[in-house]
C-alpha positions in Angstrom: -8.3 -4.3 2.0 -9.2 -0.7 2.6 -9.2 1.7 -0.4 -9.2 5.4 0.4 -10.0 7.6 -2.6 -8.3 11.0 -2.4 -10.9 13.2 -0.7 -9.4 16.7 -0.1 -12.1 17.6 2.5 -11.3 14.5 4.6 -7.6 15.3 4.8 -7.1 17.9 7.5 -4.1 20.1 6.9 -3.1 23.3 8.8 -3.5 26.6 7.2 0.2 27.2 7.3 0.8 24.1 5.2 -0.5 25.1 1.8 -0.8 22.9 -1.3 2.2 22.9 -3.7 0.6 20.7 -6.3 -3.2 20.5 -7.0 -4.8 18.9 -10.0 -8.5 18.9 -10.9 -9.9 16.2 -13.2 -6.6 16.2 -15.2 -6.9 14.1 -18.3 -4.5 13.2 -21.2 -5.5 11.5 -24.4 -3.0 10.8 -27.2 -3.9 10.2 -30.8 -2.2 7.4 -32.7 -2.5 5.6 -36.0 -1.6 6.7 -39.5 -4.5 9.1 -39.7 -4.3 10.0 -36.0 -7.9 8.6 -35.7 -7.2 6.3 -32.7 -7.4 7.6 -29.1 -5.2 6.3 -26.3 -6.3 7.5 -22.8 -3.1 7.8 -20.8 -4.6 9.6 -17.8 -8.2 9.8 -16.7 -9.7 12.5 -14.5 -7.0 12.8 -11.9 -7.4 15.0 -8.8 -4.8 15.0 -6.1 -3.0 17.4 -3.8 0.5 17.6 -2.5 1.3 19.8 0.5 4.4 21.9 1.2 7.2 20.0 2.9 5.8 16.5 2.3 7.3 13.6 0.4 4.7 12.2 -2.0 5.1 8.9 -3.8 3.2 8.0 -6.9 3.0 4.3 -7.4 1.8 2.2 -10.3 2.8 -0.6 -12.7 4.5 0.2 -16.0 2.2 2.0 -18.4 0.0 3.3 -15.5 0.4 6.9 -16.5 2.9 8.0 -13.9 5.3 9.7 -16.2 2.4 11.3 -18.1 1.2 12.9 -14.9 4.7 14.1 -14.0 5.1 15.7 -17.5 1.8 17.4 -17.1 2.8 18.9 -13.8 6.0 20.1 -15.2 4.4 21.7 -18.2 6.3 19.4 -20.7 3.0 18.3 -22.2 -0.5 19.9 -22.0 -3.6 18.3 -20.6 -6.5 17.3 -22.9 -8.9 18.4 -20.1 -8.9 19.5 -16.5 -6.5 21.9 -14.9 -3.8 22.0 -12.3 -1.7 24.4 -10.1 2.0 24.2 -9.2 3.1 26.6 -6.5 -0.2 28.5 -6.9 0.3 29.1 -10.7 -1.3 27.3 -13.7 0.7 24.3 -15.0 3.3 25.3 -17.5 4.0 28.8 -16.0 7.5 29.7 -17.1 8.4 31.7 -14.0 7.6 28.7 -11.8 10.3 26.6 -13.6 12.9 28.6 -11.8 11.7 27.2 -8.5 11.5 23.5 -9.3 14.0 20.7 -9.9 13.5 17.6 -12.1 15.3 14.3 -12.5 14.0 12.3 -15.5 14.0 8.5 -15.4 16.5 8.3 -18.2 18.2 11.7 -18.3 20.4 12.7 -21.3 23.4 14.4 -19.8 25.7 15.3 -22.8 28.1 12.5 -22.3 31.1 14.4 -23.9 31.1 16.7 -20.9 32.5 16.0 -17.5 30.1 16.0 -14.5 31.5 19.3 -13.4 31.0 20.9 -16.8 27.5 19.7 -17.0 26.6 21.2 -13.7 28.2 24.5 -14.8 25.9 24.3 -17.9 22.9 23.7 -15.7 23.8 26.5 -13.4 24.2 28.8 -16.3 20.7 28.1 -17.6 19.4 29.3 -14.2 21.7 32.3 -14.3 23.5 31.3 -11.1 26.5 33.6 -10.6 30.0 32.1 -11.0 31.0 32.8 -7.4 27.9 31.0 -6.2 28.6 28.0 -8.5 32.1 27.6 -7.1 30.6 26.8 -3.7 27.4 25.1 -4.7 28.7 22.5 -7.2 31.2 20.9 -4.7 28.5 20.9 -2.0 26.1 19.1 -4.4 28.8 16.6 -5.5 29.5 15.8 -1.8 25.7 15.5 -1.2 25.1 13.0 -4.0 28.4 11.1 -3.3 30.2 11.7 -6.6 34.0 12.0 -6.1 35.4 15.4 -7.1 38.1 13.9 -9.2 35.6 11.9 -11.3 33.4 15.0 -11.7 36.3 17.2 -12.9 38.3 14.7 -15.1 36.0 12.0 -16.4 33.6 12.5 -19.3 30.2 11.2 -18.5 30.3 8.6 -21.3 32.7 6.8 -18.9 30.3 7.0 -15.9 28.3 4.1 -14.5 24.5 4.2 -14.2 24.9 5.1 -10.5 27.3 7.9 -11.3 25.0 9.3 -14.0 22.1 9.2 -11.5 24.1 11.1 -9.0 25.0 13.8 -11.6 21.3 13.9 -12.6 20.3 14.4 -8.9 22.9 17.2 -8.5 21.5 19.1 -11.6 18.0 18.7 -10.2 19.2 20.6 -7.1 21.5 23.1 -8.7 18.9 26.0 -8.4 18.0 25.1 -4.7 14.4 24.3 -5.8 11.4 24.5 -3.6 9.8 21.4 -5.2 11.8 18.4 -6.6 10.3 16.0 -9.1 12.0 12.6 -9.4 11.0 10.0 -12.0 12.1 6.6 -10.9 15.1 8.0 -9.0 16.3 4.5 -7.9 15.8 2.7 -11.3 18.8 0.6 -12.2 20.8 1.3 -9.0 22.3 -1.5 -7.0 21.4 -1.8 -3.3 24.1 0.5 -2.2 23.1 3.1 -4.8 19.4 2.9 -3.7 20.5 3.3 0.0 22.5 6.4 -0.9 19.6 7.9 -3.0 17.2 7.2 -0.2 19.5 9.0 2.2 19.7 12.0 -0.2 15.9 12.2 -0.4 15.6 11.9 3.4 18.1 14.7 3.8 16.1 16.9 1.4 12.9 16.0 3.4 14.6 17.1 6.6 15.6 20.4 4.9 11.9 21.1 4.3 11.8 20.4 0.6 8.7 19.2 -1.1 9.4 16.0 -3.0 7.2 14.3 -5.6 8.5 11.1 -7.1 7.4 8.1 -9.1 8.7 4.6 -8.1 8.0 0.9 -8.3 10.4 0.0 -5.5 7.8 -0.2 -2.8 10.1 -1.0 0.1 11.9 2.4 -0.5 8.6 4.3 -0.8 7.4 2.8 2.5 10.5 4.2 4.3 10.5 7.6 2.7 7.0 8.9 2.0 4.5 10.8 4.1 1.7 10.1 1.6 1.2 8.0 -1.5 -1.1 7.5 -4.4 -1.6 4.5 -6.6 -2.2 5.0 -10.4 -3.3 2.2 -12.6 -4.5 2.3 -16.2 -4.5 6.0 -16.1 -6.9 6.1 -13.1 -6.0 7.3 -9.6 -7.4 4.4 -7.5 -6.4 5.5 -3.9 -4.4 8.1 -2.1 -3.6 8.9 1.5 -1.0 8.5 4.3 0.6 5.2 4.9 -1.2 5.0 8.3 -4.6 5.6 6.6 -4.0 3.0 3.9 -2.0 0.3 5.7 -3.3 0.8 9.2 -1.6 1.9 12.3 0.2 -0.1 15.0 -3.3 -0.5 16.6 -4.6 -2.5 13.7 -5.9 -6.0 14.5 -6.8 -8.9 12.3 -9.7 -10.7 14.1 -11.4 -14.0 13.4 -14.5 -15.0 15.2 -17.9 -16.7 15.2 -21.4 -15.7 16.0 -22.7 -12.2 16.6 -24.9 -9.8 14.5 -23.7 -9.3 10.9 -24.9 -5.6 10.7 -23.1 -4.7 14.0 -20.0 -6.5 12.9 -19.9 -4.5 9.7 -19.9 -1.3 11.7 -16.8 -2.4 13.7 -14.8 -4.4 11.1 -13.3 -3.4 7.8 -12.9 -6.1 5.0 -15.4 -8.3 6.8 -15.7 -11.7 5.2 -17.7 -14.8 6.2 -16.7 -18.4 5.7 -18.9 -21.5 4.9 -18.3 -22.8 8.4 -20.0 -19.8 10.0 -16.8 -18.0 11.1 -15.9 -14.5 10.0 -12.8 -12.4 9.8 -12.0 -8.7 9.4 -9.8 -5.8 10.4 -10.3 -3.7 13.5 -8.8 -0.2 13.9 -10.6 0.7 17.2 -9.9 -0.1 20.8 -10.4 -3.8 20.8 -11.7 -3.8 24.4 -14.8 -2.0 23.3 -15.2 -4.4 20.4 -14.9 -7.4 22.8 -17.6 -5.9 25.0 -19.9 -5.4 22.0 -19.2 -8.9 20.8 -20.0 -10.4 24.2 -23.4 -8.7 24.2 -24.0 -10.3 20.7 -23.1 -13.7 22.1 -20.2 -13.9 19.7 -16.7 -15.3 20.4 -13.2 -14.7 19.3 -11.2 -17.4 17.5 -8.0 -15.4 17.0 -6.9 -11.8 17.4 -3.5 -10.7 15.9 -1.8 -7.3 15.8 -1.1 -6.6 12.2 -0.3 -4.0 9.6 -0.4 -4.6 5.9 2.9 -4.2 3.9 2.8 -1.6 1.1 3.4 -4.4 -1.3 0.4 -6.4 -0.1 -1.8 -3.3 -0.3 -0.5 -2.4 -3.7 -1.2 -5.8 -5.2 -4.7 -5.9 -3.5 -5.6 -2.5 -5.0 -4.6 -3.6 -8.5 -6.6 -6.9 -8.1 -9.6 -5.0 -6.9 -9.5 -2.6 -9.8 -9.2 -5.6 -12.2 -12.2 -7.2 -10.6 -14.3 -4.0 -10.7 -13.5 -3.3 -14.4 
């Protein structure tokens, strides 16, 4: 499978679509042990860019360093080395926090308050005027699908996981942020809850918001994201658009026999040869030109199938490849 390491120069983006998040060799090392003499590398040199208006998904197994990276971007923790920018300012800039929203994976929401009271508290932190709150809070409750009666009358200790997630999303949007960070936003939700959360994210995307979220629910990521990155063992192993990583609708899986190995390598990605003399690989060019070239090499086609890898297959293959290389 193809692995595309994040290369900023190879990703063309128009001048009017500036970067919102940019990190440069970001690294985080924790100290542990009784004497703090043991080092745990949570994030290795991580360099990535997220552009304005795009939905960016950060994928990885548990313990990969996804939450660590998110906390670094938000300024909750400081990097051991490297640097980053958020909305053009260094990570941790206090003024920038007025312009971002954040939903933690397991938010603590003061369960003795009602949902409405909690959103009023969040609005007060951002110094949102009362008259603005009166309009915005009902709008947000309608957006996240939380009934007004439950928000006004029920303490959050009586809320289900899905209801708490909806309140958490509403507080992340209370300040009408430019950039929204979501840490496992669909964690613990049932299929209906995941569908509703996906619709909310797609609505924010349509409104031009920049969304950065961590997730391990790959099917949802594939439907939502413009670009993704895969993080494993603290290392960013690939990044790019879904088309770049998975292939487009013009991707073909080809099996054949004969021909020149060096020429085949120029045409086919993931080229592999079998003991019986056959070979197989992935073609992302016009297959008519390839067939003409193969004919000149006296090769022949055994099978040709239109194919595109699923994100799940690609994800597993990348982790296996990293395991093999380490």
